N, C-alpha and C positions, 0 to 999 in steps of 0.2 A: 175808127184815130190806128193808125200806122206808126207809133210810136216804136222806134228801135234803139240795138245798144246802142248805135254808135250817139244820134241823138242824146240818147240820158249820158254819156262819158263826157261829151262835148259841154252839157247841162253843167255836171258838177262841177266842171274845172272853170268853167268861167265862178261861178259859183263863189268857189274857194278863192282864186285869186283876183275876182271883182274887176276881170280885163280880160277883153278881148281876143287885142294883142298879145298878151303875155297867156293866156290859155292855146292861143294856137300853135303858139314858140314849143308850150311844154307837149302838146299831143302832135307835133309834127307835122300841123297841117298848116294852111295857105289860109289869110284869115279870110278872105273871101266865102273859102267853104266851111268853116267851122261857123259864120255868120249865118250861112244859106241853111244849115243845121239846126241852129236854134230856133231862127225864122218858121223852118215848118213843123219843127216841136210846138210850137206857136199855137201853128195854124190846126195843129192836128187836135191841141186840146182847147181850141179857141179863146185862149186867154194870153195874155204877155206874161213872160217870166223875170223880163228886170225894166229897170229901170234905165234908160242909156244916156249917160250923161259924157262931158269930154274928160270929167275927175274917174270916171270911171263908170260901173256898172253895178246894181244893189240890184235884191233880190225884192219883187212886187208879193206880195201876200201870198198871190197863188206861187210864186217861183219860192217862198218858206215853205208850202206845205208839200209841193212835190218833191222837196230836196232829201228827205231821210227816205220815203220812199225810192226816188231814184239811185239813190245810195244802197238800199237793203237788193233793189233788183237787180243791179252790176254785181253786188257782192254773190249771191246767189248766182248769176251765170258766170260768174269765176269759179266756183267751188262745183259746180257743172262740171266747167271745161278741164278741171285737175281730177273730177272721177274719172271721167272718160279716157283722159290720157293716162291715167291709173290704167283703165281697163284694158285698152290696147295695146298698152307696150309694158305696165308697171315701172315707167317713170320715176316715179318719186313713191316715199313709203319708207316704213321701218315694223320688223319685226322683233319683238322682244322673245325667244324661247327659251323655257327654263329645262335646265335637263340633269339629271342622275350625273355623276361621277364618270361612269365605266360607258355610260351613253354618251358622252361630251367625248372619251377618246376612241369611239367607235362610230356609231349610228351618226350623232351628230357630225361630227367632219365630213361623212361624205355627203349628208344631207349639205351643209353649208359649202361646200365643193361644189357640189350639183347646181343649188339654187342660184349661185352669185354667180359663176359660167352663166347663167340663159339671163341674169335678172343684175348684173351688177350697180342698178344706182339706189338699190333698195339697202338700206343700213340695217345689221344684223344685229342685234347685241343678246347677247348670251347669259345665262344668271345656271350657276353650277352647286348646286345643294342637293341635300338628302330630299327624300319624296314630301314629305311630310311639310317640309320648311318650302319647298316648290309649292305645292296645293297654294300656303298661307300667302305667299306674290301673288298665285293669278286670283286668289279671294280678293286679294287689296288693289286690284287692278295693274300689278307692276308687271303684268308680263299678256300674255297675248295666248299663248299655246304652252304646256308640261309636256316633258316624257318624263314618264313616273313609273314604278314598278308598282303594281296591285297587287294584292292577295287577295283572304276573303274580307279582311277588315276594307273597306270603301271609302271612295271621299264623299263630302254632303255633297246634298242633292243641289245647291247650285253649280255644280260640276257636269260636265257632258262626259265621260270618259270611253274612248273606242280602243278596246282590246289590238295590239296590232299585232304580237308577236309572243309566241311563250318559247323558253329560253331555256336551255340547262344549264346547271353549272358542272364545269369541269373542272379537273387538277394539271395544274401546266406546272414543270417545270423548264431547265433550261436543255434546249438542246446541244449543250457543247458538252451535257452531261448523259452518263448510262442513261436510257427507260426507267422508270421507276417500275415498271412491269413488263413483263414480256405476252402480255396478253392485249384486247382490245378495250379492255375494263377492268379496274381497281376497287378494290372494296374498299369502303367507306374505315372499317380497322387498320386495314395497311396503312393509310391515308394518315391514322392517328400516329402510328409510329415512325413517320418522318417527320425531317423539321421543316416545318413552316413558315413561312411571313403571314399574318396575319393583321385585315385591320382593324382600323381604329373602327371603337365602339362607336361611333355616330354614324356608322355604315349601316344602312339596310342589311345588307350582303352578310355582316358581322352576324345581326341573330339568327339567320337564318340558319350559317354554318354550325354556331353554337349551340340552338337549340336540337339540328339533327346530329352532331356527337351528344348529347347529352342525351336524344331519346335511345339510341343505340349502345348507351350506357360506358361512353370512351372517352377518356381525356386527353386531348390533342397536344402534341407537344409542340411548344410555339420558341423558333429561332428568331425571330424579329416580332413583334407588338404595336400596332399603334399608326404606322404605313397608312397613305392614302394612296389611290389608286396605281399614278404614275411610277410613286419609290415601288411599290409590290412587285409593277412588274422588271422593275430594272434589278428591283434586287432578287428576284425569282431568276432572270437573264443571267446575273452573273454566279448563279450557284447555290446561294445563299439558304436557298429552302425553296418548296414546295407552296403552293397558294390552291385556293379553290375559288374560283371565278367565271364570271358568264364569258360564253361560248366566243360573243360576237369579240373579246377584247385582242384576240390572237389574228383579227384584219392585218396585214401587213405586220405580223410581227415572228421576223426567220429567228430569231433568237428563244422562239418558245417554243415547247411541245405540250400537246395536249392529251388527256386521254382520258375516257368517260369512267364514270362511277356507275359501279354496277347496280343494279337493281333502284336507282337512285329517285329520291323524291326531290332532291334539290332543284325545281325548277323556280322561274321567274316570269311573269306577264311583264312586258311591256306595254304601255300603254298611253296614249295622248288625249291631255286633257283643254280644254277648254272653256271659259265660263258660257253656261246653259241658256244665259238672257240678254246674251251681246251678240249679233250680225259680225261675220270676221269681213277685215277687210278686205279687198282684191287680195292685196298682198300677201297676208296670213294665212287668207283661202287658197292658194299659189301654196304656200308654206307647208300646211296640211298635204296634199297633195304631193308634194315633193316627199313627206315622210314616206305617207304610207308606201310608197312607189319604190325607195330606196330601202326599205323595211320587208319588200317582198322580197327586191334582190338578193339583201343578204342571206334572207334564208334559204330563196335558191341555192345560192352558194356554199352555204354551212352544212347540208345535208342532214344528219338524223339530230345532231346537237340544237336545231332550231326550226320551228313553222311556225307558219302564219294562227293567229292565233282563230279559235272556234268561230265559223262564221254565228254561227247562231247569238254568240256573246252580245252580240252586234254592240251597240254606244249605249253603256249602262251610267244608269243615273243610283245612286245611294243617301244615306241617312246619318249613318254614322260617321263622325270625322276621324 
């Protein structure tokens, strides 16, 4: 038996419209050509598929049995074509990426620029929230990937989490104001004495910096409290105070200068999380590679304030929420 997809397509079209002439028009074929395809299919199967009459053509019992199978075969073939087209050139698709606010204004902006330039047909969606909320969305199937900050408390087992970068938190000030220190680093006690622009309590960064001041027995001086990332950076640029932020946000920010914290343990690990039990689409797989490559480039450009996560950390899974 030598049935081909064109024969099946012709068969399904005639079955739908009940007329060889109209089916040929819809398929942009000459009627004799379509008739030959149907006849060849019937010969290959060894049975008639249509009752032919002047008023139209109706399915035989054999034709009724073949119709759902033919539709399924054509749908499967169409799915295969779409997957191959995606693999060949990413001509369609969507990537839903979640990221924390600090990563949206730094790493994600660079990643999306590179990805869109190479694959403009892929739809990009972004969800900007804290790490805990992003993992909830990932677990609910609302995201394909999530860029989160991880520490000793790890995400649930249903995620595969790959550490990308370890990044220092640095002290930023306005480049239009005098430097906050003459040296190449500043003590946390000296930062506590300066007016600060402080993040909202919803930020992971706020919890980390509050804990560092508390452990050192320090009470920081807040000039502005409760700001979101974009506002924090703008307020510091305008000279309202200093802020403790990830080094990454300094990318393309000439209005800001940064100084490292002396002997600081204030760091964060940036990780890429994905569902552990689901294979990524081609578009998502390419996005993963783009994120890893861009993170490496940022680490190389940042110098001592950022480094690739230790190779032996690998992709991790953990059991606590």
